[in-house]
C-alpha positions as CSV (number, residue, x, y, z in Angstrom):
1,M,1.4,-4.4,30.8
2,Q,1.1,-0.8,31.8
3,R,-1.4,1.7,30.5
4,L,-0.3,3.2,27.3
5,P,-1.4,6.6,25.8
6,F,-4.2,6.1,23.1
7,V,-2.7,8.6,20.8
8,D,0.9,7.1,20.8
9,L,-0.9,3.6,20.1
10,L,-2.3,5.1,17.0
11,R,0.8,6.6,15.9
12,L,2.6,3.3,16.4
13,V,0.1,1.7,13.9
14,R,0.1,4.4,11.6
15,V,-3.8,4.7,12.0
16,Q,-4.2,7.2,8.9
17,N,-2.4,4.5,6.8
18,L,-4.9,1.9,7.9
19,V,-7.9,4.2,7.2
20,V,-6.5,4.5,3.6
21,V,-6.0,0.8,3.3
22,V,-9.8,0.2,4.4
23,L,-11.0,3.2,2.2
24,T,-9.3,1.7,-0.7
25,Q,-10.9,-1.8,-0.2
26,L,-14.2,-0.3,0.4
27,L,-13.9,1.8,-2.9
28,V,-12.4,-1.1,-5.3
29,Y,-15.0,-3.5,-4.1
30,Y,-18.4,-1.4,-3.7
31,R,-17.6,0.9,-6.8
32,I,-15.7,-1.8,-9.3
33,V,-15.9,-5.4,-8.7
34,L,-19.6,-5.7,-6.8
35,P,-21.6,-3.5,-9.2
36,A,-19.9,-5.5,-12.1
37,L,-21.2,-8.9,-10.5
38,T,-24.6,-7.4,-9.7
39,E,-25.3,-6.2,-13.3
40,E,-25.3,-10.0,-14.4
41,G,-27.2,-11.1,-11.1
42,L,-24.2,-12.7,-9.7
43,A,-23.9,-12.7,-5.7
44,G,-20.1,-12.1,-4.6
45,V,-18.8,-14.3,-1.3
46,L,-17.8,-11.1,0.2
47,R,-21.2,-10.4,1.9
48,P,-20.9,-7.1,4.1
49,W,-19.5,-9.1,7.4
50,K,-17.2,-11.4,5.4
51,F,-15.7,-8.1,3.7
52,F,-15.5,-6.6,7.1
53,E,-13.5,-9.7,8.2
54,L,-11.1,-9.3,5.2
55,C,-10.5,-5.8,5.8
56,L,-9.7,-6.5,9.4
57,V,-7.1,-9.2,8.3
58,T,-5.7,-6.6,5.6
59,V,-5.4,-3.9,8.6
60,A,-3.7,-6.4,10.9
61,I,-1.1,-7.4,8.3
62,T,-0.5,-3.9,7.6
63,A,-0.3,-2.7,11.2
64,S,2.0,-5.5,12.2
65,G,4.4,-4.3,9.5
66,Y,4.8,-1.2,11.0
67,V,5.0,-2.3,14.4
68,I,7.8,-4.9,13.8
69,N,9.5,-2.3,11.4
70,D,9.5,0.3,14.4
71,L,11.3,-2.4,16.8
72,R,13.8,-3.4,14.4
73,D,14.7,0.5,13.5
74,V,14.9,2.0,16.9
75,R,18.6,2.5,16.5
76,I,18.4,4.0,12.7
77,D,15.5,6.0,13.5
78,A,17.3,7.9,16.2
79,I,19.6,8.9,13.4
80,N,17.0,9.7,10.7
81,H,13.8,10.5,12.7
82,P,15.0,11.4,16.2
83,G,11.8,11.1,18.6
84,K,9.4,9.6,15.9
85,N,9.9,6.0,16.7
86,M,7.3,5.0,19.3
87,V,9.2,1.9,20.7
88,L,11.4,4.0,23.0
89,K,8.2,6.1,24.3
90,L,6.1,3.1,24.6
91,G,8.7,0.6,26.0
92,R,10.0,-2.2,23.9
93,Q,8.3,-5.1,25.9
94,N,4.9,-3.1,25.7
95,V,5.3,-3.1,22.0
96,Q,6.2,-6.6,21.7
97,W,2.9,-7.5,23.2
98,I,0.8,-5.3,20.8
99,F,2.5,-6.9,18.0
100,A,1.7,-10.4,19.4
101,A,-1.9,-9.0,20.1
102,I,-2.3,-7.8,16.6
103,V,-1.0,-11.1,14.9
104,F,-3.2,-13.0,17.3
105,V,-6.5,-10.9,16.6
106,G,-5.6,-11.1,12.6
107,Y,-5.3,-14.7,12.5
108,L,-8.4,-15.2,14.4
109,F,-10.2,-13.2,12.0
110,A,-8.5,-14.7,9.0
111,L,-9.2,-18.2,10.2
112,L,-13.1,-17.2,10.5
113,L,-13.0,-15.7,7.1
114,A,-11.3,-19.0,5.7
115,L,-13.7,-21.3,7.3
116,R,-16.7,-19.1,6.3
117,L,-15.6,-19.0,2.7
118,G,-14.7,-22.8,2.6
119,E,-11.2,-21.9,1.4
120,R,-8.9,-22.9,4.2
121,Q,-5.9,-22.6,1.7
122,L,-6.4,-18.9,1.9
123,L,-5.4,-19.1,5.5
124,L,-2.0,-19.5,4.6
125,L,-1.6,-16.2,3.1
126,F,-1.7,-14.7,6.5
127,P,1.6,-16.2,8.1
128,L,3.1,-15.9,4.8
129,A,2.4,-12.1,4.8
130,I,3.4,-11.6,8.5
131,G,6.6,-13.7,7.9
132,T,7.5,-12.0,4.7
133,L,7.1,-8.4,6.5
134,A,9.2,-9.9,9.4
135,L,12.0,-10.9,6.9
136,Y,11.8,-7.6,5.2
137,S,12.2,-5.5,8.4
138,A,15.4,-8.2,9.5
139,T,16.9,-8.4,6.1
140,L,15.3,-7.6,3.1
141,K,15.2,-3.8,3.5
142,R,19.0,-3.9,3.8
143,L,19.3,-5.1,0.3
144,P,19.0,-2.7,-2.8
145,F,15.6,-2.5,-4.3
146,V,14.1,-5.8,-3.0
147,G,12.7,-4.3,0.1
148,N,11.2,-1.4,-2.2
149,F,9.7,-3.8,-4.3
150,L,8.2,-5.9,-1.4
151,V,6.3,-3.0,0.3
152,A,5.1,-1.8,-3.3
153,L,3.7,-5.6,-3.9
154,Y,1.8,-5.4,-0.8
155,C,0.2,-2.1,-1.6
156,A,-0.9,-3.4,-4.9
157,G,-2.0,-6.6,-3.0
158,V,-4.7,-4.6,-1.1
159,T,-6.6,-4.5,-4.1
160,G,-5.4,-7.8,-5.3
161,I,-6.8,-9.7,-2.6
162,L,-10.4,-8.8,-3.4
163,V,-9.7,-10.1,-6.9
164,V,-8.5,-13.3,-5.6
165,A,-11.5,-13.8,-2.8
166,E,-14.1,-13.2,-5.8
167,R,-12.2,-15.0,-8.4
168,D,-14.9,-17.6,-8.8
169,A,-17.8,-15.0,-9.1
170,L,-15.3,-13.1,-11.6
171,A,-14.8,-16.3,-13.6
172,E,-18.6,-16.7,-14.0
173,L,-18.9,-13.4,-14.8
174,R,-16.6,-13.9,-17.6
175,S,-18.8,-16.7,-19.0
176,L,-21.7,-14.6,-18.9
177,N,-20.5,-11.2,-20.0
178,P,-16.7,-11.3,-21.2
179,A,-16.7,-7.5,-21.9
180,L,-17.5,-6.6,-18.4
181,A,-15.6,-8.9,-16.8
182,A,-12.6,-7.8,-18.9
183,S,-13.2,-4.5,-18.4
184,T,-13.6,-5.1,-14.4
185,L,-10.4,-6.8,-14.2
186,R,-8.5,-4.2,-16.2
187,V,-9.6,-1.4,-14.1
188,C,-8.5,-3.3,-10.9
189,I,-5.2,-4.2,-12.6
190,L,-4.8,-0.4,-13.4
191,F,-5.1,0.6,-9.7
192,M,-2.8,-2.1,-8.6
193,V,-0.3,-0.7,-11.0
194,F,-0.7,2.7,-10.1
195,A,-0.4,1.8,-6.2
196,F,2.7,-0.5,-7.0
197,V,4.7,2.2,-9.1
198,A,3.7,5.3,-6.9
199,T,4.6,3.2,-3.7
200,L,7.9,2.2,-5.4
201,L,8.7,6.1,-6.2
202,R,7.7,6.9,-2.4
203,E,10.2,4.2,-1.1
204,L,13.0,5.5,-3.0
205,V,12.3,8.9,-2.0
206,K,12.4,7.5,1.8
207,D,15.7,6.0,0.9
208,L,17.0,9.2,-0.4
209,E,15.5,11.0,3.0
210,D,17.1,8.1,5.1
211,L,20.6,8.0,3.4
212,R,22.8,9.3,6.3
213,G,21.3,6.6,8.5
214,D,21.2,3.9,6.1
215,R,24.9,4.6,5.2
216,Q,25.8,4.7,8.9
217,E,24.2,1.3,9.5
218,G,25.4,-0.4,6.4
219,R,22.5,-0.8,4.5
220,R,22.7,-1.2,1.1
221,T,19.9,0.9,-0.4
222,L,20.0,2.2,-4.0
223,P,20.9,5.9,-3.0
224,V,24.0,4.2,-0.9
225,L,25.0,2.0,-3.8
226,L,24.3,4.3,-6.9
227,G,24.8,7.6,-5.3
228,V,22.2,10.3,-4.9
229,T,22.2,11.7,-8.3
230,T,21.5,8.2,-10.0
231,A,18.8,7.3,-7.3
232,R,17.4,10.7,-7.8
233,R,17.2,10.3,-11.7
234,L,15.6,6.7,-11.3
235,A,13.0,8.4,-8.9
236,M,12.0,10.9,-11.7
237,A,11.9,8.1,-14.2
238,L,9.4,6.3,-11.7
239,G,7.5,9.6,-11.8
240,G,7.0,9.4,-15.4
241,I,5.8,5.8,-15.0
242,V,3.2,6.8,-12.6
243,S,2.0,9.7,-15.1
244,V,1.6,6.9,-17.9
245,A,-0.2,4.6,-15.6
246,I,-2.7,7.8,-14.9
247,L,-3.1,8.5,-18.6
248,F,-3.2,5.0,-19.9
249,P,-7.1,4.6,-19.6
250,V,-7.6,8.1,-21.3
251,L,-5.1,7.3,-23.9
252,L,-7.0,4.1,-24.9
253,G,-10.3,6.0,-24.5
254,W,-12.0,3.6,-21.7
255,P,-15.5,5.0,-21.4
256,A,-15.7,5.1,-17.6
257,F,-12.7,7.4,-17.5
258,M,-13.7,10.1,-20.3
259,Q,-16.4,11.5,-18.0
260,P,-15.8,15.1,-16.7
261,P,-15.3,14.2,-13.0
262,M,-12.9,11.5,-14.1
263,L,-10.9,13.7,-16.4
264,I,-10.6,16.3,-14.0
265,C,-9.2,13.9,-11.2
266,I,-6.9,12.5,-13.8
267,G,-5.6,16.1,-14.5
268,L,-5.2,17.0,-10.7
269,L,-3.2,13.7,-10.5
270,L,-0.9,14.5,-13.6
271,L,-0.3,18.0,-12.2
272,A,0.6,16.4,-8.7
273,V,3.2,14.4,-10.5
274,V,4.6,17.0,-12.5
275,V,5.1,19.0,-9.3
276,I,6.8,16.1,-7.5
277,V,9.2,15.3,-10.5
278,G,10.2,18.8,-10.5
279,Q,10.9,19.1,-7.0
280,L,12.9,16.0,-7.1
281,A,15.0,17.7,-10.0
282,I,15.9,20.1,-7.5
283,A,15.9,18.3,-4.1
284,R,19.4,18.1,-2.2
285,R,18.7,17.9,1.5
286,Q,16.8,15.6,3.8
287,P,13.8,17.9,4.6
288,D,13.1,18.1,0.8
289,Y,12.9,14.4,0.5
290,H,10.9,14.4,3.5
291,R,8.4,16.7,1.9
292,L,8.5,14.8,-1.1
293,S,7.4,11.8,0.6
294,T,4.5,13.2,2.3
295,Q,3.7,14.6,-1.3
296,I,3.6,11.1,-2.9
297,K,1.6,9.6,0.4
298,V,-1.2,12.8,-0.8
299,L,-0.8,11.5,-4.6
300,L,-1.8,7.8,-3.6
301,V,-4.6,9.1,-1.3
302,G,-5.6,11.4,-4.4
303,G,-6.1,8.1,-6.4
304,L,-9.0,7.3,-4.5
305,G,-10.7,9.9,-6.0
306,L,-10.8,7.9,-9.3
307,L,-12.6,5.2,-7.5
308,I,-15.2,7.7,-5.9
309,F,-16.0,9.0,-9.5
310,F,-15.7,5.7,-11.1
């Protein structure tokens, strides 16, 4: 394999998105899960090195999804995003080798983590995740809603996998301090719901952005099936659901969310959603939807502010 430009490699795996994945897991675990366990004198299984291994596995799964998606979408990206697909620039064979390397290294760390945790059944999650992403790129993304739902589920799973890994410690916490355990779980679920709905919104906006190429390639996305107007209204409704998810802990008076820094962050997130929904109402051209897709990505990153101030 010939020597590849480092910057193009970073673009291929969407390094900025991988950084967000790592930050999300760091903040959820060290700001929510671990402090709750420590308060009752419990030790989680994800000690620093094991946590690092879990992050690497999550990053490998995420990066493999981006790479295989680019391999599958060369032709359609030439219509929707000319010059942005790295496969043509790096070479298909090179990118295939990169994909194989990511999967191999990811599997090695998944195996190491499963053995060190004594939970070999968790190893099945890695090939299941990789296989589902490959199926998504080959088939599911051509179907209405199914592909969008799967991507949103993966984003929620970035937090969910931490809960699964620490399920025994959280169960013990529930027996020692039911209120603290319930609070910890509901906050994790809240962030999973936020990530799920906001990602679903972004995927629908991306479908609106890619309408021309999807229609030409015969993909049955929601905008193709329902029309732009209906899809845009559905996206606006999803924006409303994102607002509810953001406001939910305030409306219920959860103490951790009533502190001034948290309230300011929640206010800024709500303002961002209002701006996004307002722009959705008047969006008509591909550049409009591209700008909205970027703004929703910023909204997702902004949600990390809640974890920082938690």
